[in-house]
C-alpha positions as CSV (number, residue, x, y, z in Angstrom):
1,M,71.2,131.8,60.6
2,T,72.8,135.1,59.8
3,S,72.4,138.2,61.9
4,T,70.1,141.0,60.9
5,D,70.7,144.7,60.7
6,P,70.7,146.2,64.3
7,A,68.1,148.7,63.2
8,T,65.6,145.9,62.4
9,P,63.1,145.3,65.2
10,V,63.1,141.8,66.5
11,T,60.1,139.8,67.5
12,P,59.7,136.7,69.7
13,A,58.3,134.8,66.7
14,T,61.8,134.3,65.3
15,S,62.9,130.6,65.6
16,V,66.5,129.4,65.5
17,A,68.0,126.9,63.1
18,P,70.3,124.1,64.2
19,T,73.6,125.5,65.5
20,A,76.2,125.8,62.8
21,S,79.9,125.9,63.8
22,T,83.4,125.5,62.5
23,A,84.4,123.9,65.9
24,S,85.0,120.2,66.2
25,T,82.9,117.8,68.2
26,D,85.8,117.3,70.5
27,E,86.1,121.1,71.1
28,R,82.4,121.3,71.9
29,L,82.4,118.3,74.3
30,A,85.5,119.7,76.0
31,R,83.8,123.0,76.6
32,V,80.7,121.2,77.9
33,A,82.9,119.4,80.4
34,L,84.7,122.6,81.3
35,T,81.5,124.4,82.2
36,R,81.2,121.8,85.1
37,I,84.9,122.1,85.9
38,V,85.7,125.8,85.8
39,E,83.7,128.5,87.5
40,P,82.2,131.2,85.3
41,G,84.6,134.1,84.6
42,D,87.7,132.3,85.7
43,E,90.4,134.3,83.9
44,H,93.2,131.8,84.9
45,A,91.4,129.1,83.0
46,G,90.4,131.5,80.2
47,R,94.1,132.4,79.6
48,W,95.1,128.7,79.3
49,I,92.2,127.8,77.1
50,R,93.1,130.7,74.8
51,R,96.6,129.3,74.6
52,Y,95.9,125.6,74.3
53,G,92.2,125.4,73.2
54,A,89.6,123.6,75.3
55,V,90.8,120.2,74.2
56,G,94.4,120.9,75.0
57,F,93.5,122.5,78.3
58,L,91.5,119.4,79.3
59,E,94.2,117.0,78.2
60,R,96.8,118.8,80.3
61,L,94.4,118.9,83.3
62,L,93.6,115.1,83.1
63,R,97.1,113.8,83.0
64,P,97.8,111.4,85.8
65,D,100.7,113.4,87.0
66,S,99.7,117.0,87.5
67,A,103.3,118.1,87.5
68,S,104.1,116.5,84.1
69,A,103.7,118.1,80.8
70,A,102.9,116.9,77.3
71,S,105.7,115.2,75.4
72,P,107.8,117.6,73.4
73,G,106.3,118.2,70.0
74,S,102.8,116.9,70.9
75,P,99.7,119.1,70.8
76,G,99.6,121.4,73.8
77,S,103.2,120.9,74.7
78,S,104.9,123.9,76.3
79,G,108.1,122.4,77.7
80,P,110.0,119.4,78.9
81,P,108.5,116.6,81.0
82,G,108.1,117.6,84.7
83,E,107.1,121.2,84.0
84,E,104.0,122.6,85.7
85,P,101.0,122.1,83.4
86,F,99.7,125.6,84.3
87,P,102.6,127.7,85.5
88,G,101.5,130.8,87.4
89,T,98.2,129.2,88.4
90,G,97.9,128.1,92.1
91,R,98.1,124.4,92.9
92,K,94.9,124.6,94.9
93,R,93.0,126.0,91.9
94,V,94.4,123.3,89.6
95,A,93.5,120.6,92.2
96,S,90.0,121.9,92.4
97,W,89.7,121.7,88.6
98,R,91.0,118.1,88.6
99,L,88.6,117.1,91.3
100,R,85.6,118.4,89.4
101,A,86.8,116.9,86.2
102,T,86.3,113.4,87.6
103,A,82.6,114.1,87.8
104,A,82.2,115.7,84.4
105,E,80.0,113.8,81.9
106,P,79.7,116.1,78.9
107,A,77.6,113.7,76.7
108,R,75.1,113.3,79.5
109,D,74.8,117.1,80.0
110,L,74.3,117.6,76.3
111,D,71.6,114.9,76.2
112,A,69.9,116.6,79.2
113,V,69.6,120.0,77.6
114,H,68.6,118.5,74.2
115,A,65.8,116.7,75.9
116,L,64.5,120.1,77.1
117,G,64.7,121.4,73.5
118,G,67.8,123.4,74.4
119,R,71.3,123.7,72.9
120,F,74.8,124.6,73.8
121,L,76.7,127.4,72.1
122,I,80.4,127.9,71.8
123,P,82.6,130.5,70.2
124,G,82.6,129.9,66.5
125,D,78.9,129.0,66.3
126,T,76.8,131.1,64.0
127,E,74.6,132.0,66.9
128,W,77.4,133.0,69.2
129,P,77.2,136.8,70.1
130,R,80.6,138.2,69.2
131,Q,80.3,141.0,71.7
132,L,80.9,138.5,74.4
133,D,84.5,138.3,73.1
134,D,85.0,141.8,74.7
135,L,85.2,140.0,78.0
136,G,88.6,138.6,77.0
137,D,89.8,135.7,79.2
138,A,86.6,136.1,81.3
139,R,84.5,135.2,78.2
140,P,82.0,132.4,78.8
141,L,83.3,128.9,77.9
142,G,80.0,128.3,76.3
143,L,76.3,129.2,76.8
144,W,73.4,126.9,77.5
145,L,70.2,128.1,75.9
146,R,66.5,127.3,75.9
147,G,64.1,129.1,73.7
148,P,63.2,129.5,70.0
149,A,65.1,132.7,69.1
150,D,68.5,133.4,67.7
151,L,70.7,134.8,70.5
152,R,73.1,136.6,68.2
153,T,70.3,138.4,66.3
154,W,68.5,139.4,69.5
155,A,71.7,140.6,71.3
156,L,72.4,143.1,68.5
157,R,69.3,145.1,69.6
158,S,69.1,144.5,73.3
159,V,69.1,146.6,76.5
160,A,69.6,145.3,80.1
161,L,67.2,146.4,82.8
162,V,68.4,145.5,86.3
163,G,67.9,146.7,89.9
164,A,66.9,145.9,93.4
165,R,65.2,142.6,94.4
166,A,63.4,144.3,97.3
167,C,62.1,147.2,95.1
168,T,59.4,149.7,95.8
169,P,56.1,149.9,93.9
170,Y,57.6,153.0,92.2
171,G,60.6,150.9,91.0
172,A,58.5,148.0,89.8
173,H,56.2,150.3,87.9
174,L,59.1,152.1,86.2
175,A,60.8,148.8,85.2
176,T,57.6,147.5,83.8
177,D,56.9,150.7,81.9
178,L,60.4,150.9,80.5
179,A,60.4,147.3,79.4
180,T,57.0,147.7,77.7
181,G,58.2,150.8,75.9
182,L,61.4,149.2,74.7
183,A,59.6,146.0,73.6
184,R,57.1,148.1,71.6
185,K,60.0,149.8,69.8
186,G,61.4,146.4,68.8
187,W,64.2,146.2,71.5
188,V,65.0,143.0,73.4
189,V,64.9,143.4,77.2
190,V,67.6,141.4,79.1
191,S,67.6,140.8,82.8
192,G,68.4,138.2,85.4
193,A,64.9,136.7,86.3
194,A,65.4,137.7,90.0
195,Y,62.6,139.1,92.2
196,G,61.9,142.8,92.1
197,I,63.2,144.9,89.1
198,D,64.3,141.9,87.0
199,G,60.9,140.2,87.2
200,A,59.1,143.4,86.5
201,A,61.3,144.0,83.4
202,H,60.6,140.5,82.0
203,R,56.8,140.8,82.7
204,G,56.7,144.3,81.0
205,A,58.3,142.9,77.8
206,L,56.1,139.8,77.8
207,A,53.0,141.9,78.3
208,A,53.8,143.9,75.2
209,D,54.3,140.6,73.3
210,G,57.9,141.6,73.1
211,A,61.3,139.8,73.2
212,T,63.1,139.2,76.5
213,I,66.2,137.2,77.6
214,A,66.7,135.9,81.1
215,V,70.4,135.3,82.0
216,L,70.5,132.8,84.9
217,A,73.2,132.2,87.5
218,C,72.3,128.5,87.5
219,G,71.4,125.7,85.0
220,V,68.8,126.6,82.4
221,D,66.7,123.7,83.7
222,V,66.7,125.0,87.3
223,P,63.9,127.6,88.0
224,Y,65.5,130.1,90.3
225,P,64.0,131.7,92.3
226,R,61.3,129.1,92.8
227,G,58.7,131.8,92.9
228,H,59.5,132.7,89.3
229,D,59.0,129.2,87.9
230,R,56.1,130.2,85.8
231,L,57.7,133.4,84.6
232,I,60.9,131.6,83.5
233,R,58.7,129.1,81.6
234,R,57.0,132.0,79.8
235,V,60.4,133.5,78.9
236,T,61.5,130.1,77.6
237,E,58.4,129.9,75.4
238,Q,58.4,133.5,74.2
239,G,62.1,134.5,74.5
240,L,65.4,133.0,75.6
241,V,66.8,131.6,78.9
242,V,70.6,131.7,78.9
243,G,73.2,130.4,81.4
244,E,76.9,129.5,81.7
245,L,76.4,126.6,84.1
246,P,75.5,123.0,83.0
247,P,72.1,121.4,83.7
248,G,71.3,120.9,87.4
249,S,73.7,123.6,88.6
250,H,72.5,125.8,91.5
251,P,73.3,129.4,92.1
252,T,75.7,130.9,94.6
253,P,76.3,134.5,95.7
254,S,79.5,134.7,93.6
255,R,77.7,133.3,90.5
256,F,75.2,136.0,90.6
257,I,77.9,138.7,90.4
258,L,79.8,136.8,87.7
259,R,76.5,136.4,85.7
260,N,76.2,140.2,85.6
261,R,79.2,140.6,83.3
262,V,77.4,138.5,80.7
263,I,74.3,140.7,80.9
264,A,76.5,143.8,80.5
265,A,78.5,142.4,77.6
266,L,75.5,140.9,75.7
267,T,73.6,144.2,75.5
268,R,74.1,147.7,74.0
269,G,73.5,149.4,77.4
270,T,72.5,148.8,81.0
271,V,69.7,150.6,82.8
272,V,69.7,150.5,86.7
273,V,66.3,151.0,88.3
274,E,66.6,151.3,92.1
275,A,69.7,150.0,93.7
276,R,71.3,150.4,97.1
277,H,75.0,151.4,97.5
278,R,76.0,147.7,97.8
279,S,73.5,146.3,95.3
280,G,74.7,143.6,93.0
281,S,73.0,145.3,90.1
282,L,75.7,148.0,90.3
283,S,78.3,145.4,89.3
284,T,76.4,145.1,86.0
285,A,76.6,148.9,85.5
286,R,80.3,148.9,86.3
287,A,80.9,146.0,83.9
288,A,79.0,147.9,81.2
289,T,81.2,151.0,81.7
290,R,84.4,148.9,81.5
291,L,83.2,147.3,78.3
292,G,82.4,150.7,76.7
293,R,78.6,150.1,76.8
294,H,76.1,152.8,77.7
295,T,75.3,153.0,81.4
296,M,72.0,154.6,82.5
297,G,70.1,155.1,85.7
298,V,66.6,156.0,86.6
299,P,66.5,158.6,89.5
300,G,64.4,158.1,92.6
301,P,63.6,160.1,95.7
302,A,66.7,161.7,97.2
303,T,65.7,160.3,100.6
304,S,65.3,156.7,99.4
305,A,68.1,154.3,100.3
306,L,67.0,152.1,97.4
307,S,67.9,154.8,94.9
308,A,71.2,155.7,96.6
309,G,73.2,153.4,94.4
310,V,71.6,154.8,91.2
311,H,72.3,158.3,92.3
312,E,75.9,157.3,92.9
313,I,76.4,156.1,89.3
314,L,74.5,159.1,87.9
315,R,77.1,161.3,89.6
316,G,79.7,159.4,87.6
317,D,79.6,158.3,84.0
318,A,76.0,157.1,83.9
319,T,73.3,159.0,82.0
320,L,69.9,159.9,83.5
321,V,66.9,158.3,81.7
322,T,63.2,158.4,82.5
323,D,61.5,156.6,79.6
324,A,62.1,154.2,76.7
325,E,62.6,157.1,74.2
326,E,65.6,158.4,76.2
327,I,67.1,154.9,76.4
328,V,66.7,154.4,72.6
329,E,68.3,157.8,72.0
330,L,71.5,156.5,73.6
331,V,71.6,152.9,72.4
332,G,69.8,153.3,69.1
333,D,70.9,154.5,65.7
334,M,71.9,158.1,64.9
335,G,68.9,160.4,64.7
336,Q,66.7,158.4,67.0
337,L,66.2,161.3,69.4
338,A,63.9,161.5,72.3
339,P,61.1,164.1,72.0
340,E,61.9,167.5,73.5
341,R,60.7,167.8,77.1
342,R,58.9,171.0,78.1
343,G,56.1,172.3,80.2
344,P,52.6,173.1,79.1
345,V,52.1,175.9,76.6
346,L,49.6,178.4,77.8
347,P,47.6,180.6,75.5
348,R,49.3,183.8,76.8
349,D,52.7,182.3,76.0
350,L,51.8,182.7,72.3
351,L,51.2,186.5,72.6
352,A,53.7,188.9,71.1
353,P,55.9,190.5,73.8
354,A,54.3,194.0,73.5
355,T,50.8,192.6,73.7
356,A,51.7,190.4,76.7
357,H,53.2,193.5,78.4
358,V,49.9,195.3,78.1
359,L,48.0,192.3,79.4
360,E,50.2,192.2,82.5
361,A,49.2,195.9,83.1
362,V,45.5,195.2,83.3
363,P,44.4,195.0,87.0
364,A,42.9,191.8,88.2
365,R,39.8,193.6,89.7
366,G,37.5,196.3,88.4
367,P,37.4,198.1,85.1
368,T,40.4,200.4,84.5
369,P,40.6,203.3,82.0
370,T,42.9,202.9,79.0
371,T,45.1,205.8,80.2
372,A,45.7,204.1,83.6
373,I,46.6,200.9,81.9
374,A,49.0,202.8,79.5
375,R,50.7,204.4,82.5
376,R,51.2,201.0,84.2
377,A,52.5,199.5,81.0
378,G,54.7,202.5,80.1
379,T,53.2,202.8,76.6
380,H,51.3,205.4,74.6
381,P,47.5,205.4,75.1
382,D,46.8,204.9,71.4
383,E,49.2,201.9,71.2
384,T,47.7,200.5,74.5
385,L,44.2,200.8,73.1
386,A,45.1,198.9,70.0
387,K,46.6,196.1,72.1
388,L,43.6,196.0,74.3
389,Y,41.3,195.5,71.3
390,E,43.6,192.7,70.1
391,L,43.4,191.1,73.6
392,H,39.6,191.5,73.5
393,S,39.4,189.6,70.2
394,L,41.5,186.8,71.8
395,G,39.2,186.6,74.9
396,F,41.7,187.9,77.4
397,V,40.0,191.1,78.4
398,E,36.5,192.6,78.2
399,R,35.3,196.3,78.0
400,H,33.0,197.8,80.6
401,G,32.1,201.4,79.7
402,E,35.3,203.4,79.4
403,G,37.3,200.8,81.3
404,W,38.9,197.4,80.7
405,R,39.1,194.3,82.9
406,L,40.3,190.7,82.6
407,T,37.7,188.2,81.5
408,N,36.2,186.0,84.1
409,T,36.2,183.0,81.8
410,A,38.7,180.4,82.9
411,T,41.6,180.0,80.6
412,Q,41.4,176.7,78.7
413,A,44.0,174.1,79.6
414,S,46.8,173.6,77.2
415,N,46.4,170.6,74.9
416,A,50.2,170.3,74.6
417,R,51.3,166.8,75.6
418,R,54.6,165.8,77.2
419,G,57.2,165.9,74.5
420,G,54.7,167.4,72.0
421,T,55.3,170.3,69.7
């Protein structure tokens, strides 16, 4: 399946064709095995995989003698026998890789995800989102997916919404509203399926019958948190569930932080809705900034500790946003501007300056002669009288004998809407 133009709205009805790839079966199986051997974001492993390929890396790792190298001239060979297989990489790290390698069963893992209707993507697949390559050696070894949509197509038009787990009702409302607005504009909402802001973002997109992607810090067959079991199933049916870890893997604190780099790289921009100073969601914003993506924050009360982290990034490179239109203005195509923000337009705001000046000179109480109003306004009586008749025709003043007074009729409320013209 080929990617669509980024300006084309996406819908959750899109289904994905079987994965196409130029990679060999051995390369795919090797990367499946490595997702169980190497922790996500391990740049040491990424550097060697870039040099030798997944198959070559695995062959060097599984040699009986960890200090031996491949024979000269053989694939993956980098020197004479006896040379360290991964020079510059600590022995403890290599030993940990080798220990995990003994338990890797790539064919079994593939069968497990296929039984769930899922799939495993690697670089070179048609569905692989190329923006993940911006992570360099920290790029995922592969991605486990569940859901009917094409990840690459959806990622071209996606925004991350992240924030505090223990959010306030204000934060949950904003996340839901932003996600709903983005979904209605044809944007994909990406988050981490956690409690709080993440869950509100997914629900907002689903409620609008929109597209959403949940990036997990565990296996795509493991509903975490448990309380979001039903939500994750809904995302699987209507959107996509993505993870770097093989089936059955459980999350750890470090995996949550490492997961955030995928969210940042996958999307055009990251919006933070409520976050403390030490919130993990700020790592997503920082990763987005490093990758050259748009970083945005939704402000909260100045006294709220849950908004302190957001205010911190807003003092830096992040952009303040308050609704979906402002987000799209940043991440969308040229010319997709948010409507101008202004206060209500009152009827007297439409008066000519000279006429408004005379109106300001009319006392609030009691009829006042034209000459007195002219003195207060600093204008000629004849000019003042002309302006008073104009104001009378517009309903601002009324005449009582030889005097003028403001009308008692309440001024109608403005019909100007937020962002209206």
